[in-house]
N, C-alpha and C positions, 0 to 999 in steps of 0.2 A: 117831769123834766128835772134833771139834777143840776147842781151848781157846776159840775165838771164839764158840761157841754160847751163846745166852742161856738160862741155866738158871732165871731168875726168871719165865719166861713158859712156860705150858703151852699147847700147841696141841692143842685137843680136836677130834677128828673123829668124829662119829657116822656109822656106815656100815651099809649093807645091800646086799650084792652090788655092790660098787664096785671089783671087781678090775680093771676097764678103766682106772680113773683114779687109784686110791689111791697106786700107786707113784710116779707122776709128781708128784702133789701133795706127798708127803712129801719127795721129792728137791728140789722147788722151795722148800719151807720150809727145808731144810738149806742150800740155796744162799743164802737170805736171812739165815742165821745162827741158825736155830732148830732145835735138836736134841731138845728135850723134847716129843716127839710122843706123844699118848695117843689111841689108836683104841678107841672103844667100839663094839663090833660087835653087830648084831642077829642073830647066828647065821647068817651068810651061807652060802649053798649053793655059792658059787663060791670062788675062791682069795684073797679079800680078806684074810683073817687071815694067811695064809701070806706074801703079798706084803708086808704091813705089818710083820710080824715080821722078814722078811729085810732090810727097810730100816732096822731098828733102833728101830722104834716099840714102845711098850708097848701091848699088845693085851689087852683084857678083853671077854669075852662078857657082854652085858647080861642082866638078869633080865627075864622077861616078854617082851612084844612092844611095838613102837611106838617112834617117835623120842623122844617125851616121856619114856618110861620109861628109854630109853638116856641121855638128858641128865640126868635125876634121879640115876641110878646113878653117872654119871661125876662130876658136881659134888660128890657126897658123898665122893669119893675124892681130890679135888684140894686140895692145901694151898699151891700156888704163889701168889705175890703177884698175878700177873696171869694171866688165862685168855682165850685167843682161841678161839672156837668157829666152826668152818667146816664146811659140808657137804662130803662127800667125792666129789661127783659131777662135779667138774671144771668147774663153772660159775663158780667164784670164783678169783681169782688170789692166790697167796701174796705177791706183792710189795706188795699193799695192806695187809699186816699192819702196816707202819710207820705208816700213817695211822690205823689202828685203835688202835694203842698210844699214840700221842702224847697224846690227851686224858686217858688213864688215868695215864700217867707224870707228867704235869704237874699232876695233881690237879684238873683241870677237870671230870672226869666219873667216875662210878662204873660206868656202863654205856654202851657205844658200839654204835651200830647202823650197819651198812654200807648205804648207800642205793644199791640196784641201779638205780634210775631215772636216776641221774646219768650213767651211761655203759653202756648195754646194746646189744649187737649185734643185728642183724636175726635173728629166729628164736629169740632167747633167751627171749622170752615168746610164747606163742600169743595171739591176740586175746582169747580167752576168759579166759586167765590174767591178761592185762594189765588188762582191764576189771574182773575180780573183785578183783584186788589194789587197784586204785584205789578201788573201792566199799568194801572192808573198811577201808582206811586212812581214808576219809572218815567211815565209821561210827564208827571208833575216836575220831577227833578230835572228833566231835560229843559223844560220851558222856563222854570223859575230858578234854575241853577242852584238849587239847595235840596238835599235829600232829607226829608222829614220822616222817612221810613214808613209811616202809617197815617197818611192824611185823612183816612176815612174812619179813624177810631172814634168811638162814641164816648170815650172817657177823656175829659179835658179839664184843664184848670186855667183860670184867668185872674189877673188883678183887676180891680175896679177900673183903673185907668185904661187898661187894654180894652175892656168892654165898651167904655165910652167912646173909644176911637174907632171901633169896628163899624163898618157900613155894610149891612147885610140886606139882600133883596130876594134870595132864593127861598122858595116856600116848601120845597120837597127835601128828598134825601141828599140833594146837592149841597146842603148847608155846610157839611163838614169841609168839603173841598173849598167852598167859598170862604169859610173862616180861615183856612190855611193860606189861601191866596191873598186875602185882605190883610192878614198878619204880615205877609211878606211885603205887601205894598206899604203898610204903615211902619215897616222896619221894627216890628216887635221882636224882642229877644225870645226865641222859641227853643224850648228844650224838650227832648224826647226821653221818656223814662220807661223802663220795662214794667209791664203789668201782666197779670194772668188773664186768660180768656177761656171761658168754659162753653160747652155746647148749650144751646137753648133748651129749656125743659120741653119734654115731649108734648105737654099740654099747651104750650105757647106757639102761636102761629107767627111766622115771619111776615113782615109787611114789605120786605125788599124783593123786587124782581131783578135777578142778576143781570138780565139782558137789557131791559128797558131803562132801569135805574142806572145801570153801569154806563149805558150810552149817554144818558142825561148828565151824569157826573163828568164823563170825558168831555162832553160838549161845553160844560161850564168851565172846566179847566182851560179849554182852548179859547173860548170866547173872552175870558178875562185876561188872556195873554196880550190882547191888543193894548191894555193899559199898563202892562208890566214888561212885556217883551215883544213889542210890535214887530221887530225884525223877524221873529219866528212866525207870528200871526200872518203878516203879509207875505213872508217868504214862502210859506206853505201854499198860499193861493197862487203866488207868482210861479212857483215850481210846477204846479199842476197845469196852469195855463201854458207855460213854456213847453212842458213835455207834450201836451196835446198838440201844440203847434208844430213841434218837431216831428212827431209821429205822422201827422197829417201831411207835413211837408215831404216826408220820405215817400209817402204814397203818391203825392202829386208829381214829384220828380221821376219816380219809377214809371208812372203813366206817360209822362212827357217824353221819356226816352224811347218809348215804343210808338210815339206819334199821337198820343191822346192828350189833348189840352183841357184842363179843368180851371177855367178862369175864376169862377166863384170860390172854388176851394183854395186857389192860390191867394185870393184876397183874404179869406178866412184864416189861412195859415199865417199870413203877415200880421193880421189883427191879433191873433192869439199870442204870437211871440212878442209883439210890441206891448200888449197888455201885461204879459208876464214880466217883462223887464220893468214896466212902470210900477208894478206891485213891489218889486224889489227896491225901487227908488223910494216909493211911499214908505216902505219899511224902514229904510235908513233915515229918512227925514223924521219919521215918527219916533224912532229910537232916540234921535237927538233931542226932540221936544220932551219926551218922557224923562230923559236923563236930566235935563235942565229943571223940569218940574219937580223931580225927585229931590234934587239938591236944594231947591227953594223950600219944599215942605220939610226937609230935614232941618234946615236952619230955623224955620218957624217952630217946629216941635222942640228944638233945643231951648228956644227962648221961652216957650210956654212951660217947660218943665223946670 
């Protein structure tokens, strides 16, 4: 390790069977002047841990399973002023670390997201992954009223203060979306910077299932909306109930007009519509409570800082 290494920056690399790429990634960061490498490993069955240790990295086996659990474990062990988190699969470039750090070091941002869409090679995304990413980002921007461009990026930067404020619970691939949502909730200054994104090496297998993991990520974004944008959360439920009531009501009325009466369906129609309206009311009341809570927490954070 040379004297030129940046010791105030921890390079965090969550891994699971990344023996093909982890060595080169650590070497690339060393070349860029970063020797404080922390590999949090998901109990790989290949030689990931051995390679990382031989390259001088600190290696810790995570508790439990899943990328989210690995990230939670690692962040609780880090005290460095700045943390750069990067996937260990060789799709991100170490040289982009300087762009990731600049907003943190100048005090412009608490959390930096690397935007993969700014410069990606052919084959880096499958068509399904690209469409899914775009849809989830649009879904996020609608709910949280902020376009972070690439909320599922695996290349991120944090200040130590931002890490201490994050409250994370997801254990799987939903962790990136949870970090983005919680950053919005904590009113962190988030900056998006362009990075390169390369195809995964042929020898490396992806752990992400576009359909099941995509659905899980979308569900996480929606579930967390009740704490950030409850009008949207309850409004969706209310709209579904009301629409079902209206459609059922149309059927009941059309049957009544030809002399057929459906009393149970009539009652159900009324209940669906009333329940839908109640959901909208719950949403408005919850939105008021969340706004008051947000203002209170904003005041407390100002005092603490």
